[in-house]
C-alpha positions as CSV (number, residue, x, y, z in Angstrom):
1,X,6.3,9.0,-42.3
2,X,9.2,9.3,-44.7
3,X,10.7,6.9,-47.2
4,X,14.4,7.2,-47.6
5,X,16.4,4.9,-49.7
6,X,13.7,2.3,-49.6
7,X,13.4,2.5,-45.8
8,X,10.4,3.7,-43.9
9,X,11.2,6.2,-41.2
10,X,8.5,6.9,-38.6
11,X,8.6,9.4,-35.7
12,X,7.8,8.3,-32.1
13,X,4.2,9.5,-32.1
14,X,3.4,7.6,-35.3
15,X,5.1,4.5,-34.1
16,X,3.1,4.5,-30.8
17,X,-0.1,5.3,-32.7
18,X,-1.0,8.0,-30.2
19,X,0.3,10.8,-28.0
20,X,2.6,10.4,-25.0
21,X,0.6,11.7,-22.1
22,X,1.3,10.9,-18.4
23,X,-1.9,8.9,-17.8
24,X,-0.2,5.8,-16.6
25,X,1.9,7.8,-14.1
26,X,-1.2,9.4,-12.7
27,X,-3.1,6.1,-12.4
28,X,-0.1,4.6,-10.6
29,X,0.3,7.5,-8.3
30,X,-3.4,7.7,-7.4
31,X,-3.6,3.9,-6.8
32,X,-0.5,3.9,-4.6
33,X,-2.0,6.8,-2.5
34,X,-5.3,5.0,-2.2
35,X,-3.6,1.8,-1.2
36,X,-1.6,3.6,1.5
37,X,-4.7,5.3,2.8
38,X,-6.7,2.1,2.9
39,X,-4.0,0.2,4.8
40,X,-3.6,3.2,7.2
41,X,-7.3,3.2,7.9
42,X,-7.4,-0.5,8.5
43,X,-4.4,-0.3,10.8
44,X,-5.8,2.6,12.9
45,X,-9.2,1.1,13.3
46,X,-7.8,-2.2,14.2
47,X,-5.5,-0.6,16.8
48,X,-8.4,1.4,18.3
49,X,-10.7,-1.6,18.5
50,X,-8.2,-4.0,20.1
51,X,-7.9,-4.5,23.9
52,X,-4.2,-5.1,23.7
53,X,-2.3,-2.4,25.6
54,X,-5.4,-0.8,27.2
55,X,-5.4,-3.1,30.2
56,X,-1.7,-3.4,30.7
57,X,-1.8,-3.4,34.6
58,X,-4.7,-5.9,34.7
59,X,-2.9,-8.2,32.3
60,X,0.2,-8.0,34.4
61,X,-1.7,-8.8,37.6
62,X,-3.5,-11.7,35.9
63,X,-0.1,-13.1,34.6
64,X,1.4,-12.9,38.1
65,X,-1.7,-14.6,39.6
66,X,-1.5,-17.4,37.0
67,X,2.2,-17.9,37.6
68,X,1.7,-18.2,41.4
69,X,-1.2,-20.6,40.9
70,X,1.0,-23.0,38.8
71,X,3.8,-23.0,41.4
72,X,3.7,-26.0,43.8
């Protein structure tokens, strides 16, 4: 800290009252990666556990049968 002509001049480290490390960047990067991993795991397990798409032919046959049953 310097005093020049009655004005106080402080450098950036003193003004921040600490050092300028990259902790915030690391926390942001790690949290984004964890969020992407969590969403991917949820998406994959949901896709593996669903019946949709696994019985495509049976679903098509059922739809045709239902359509024919509704026709007069």
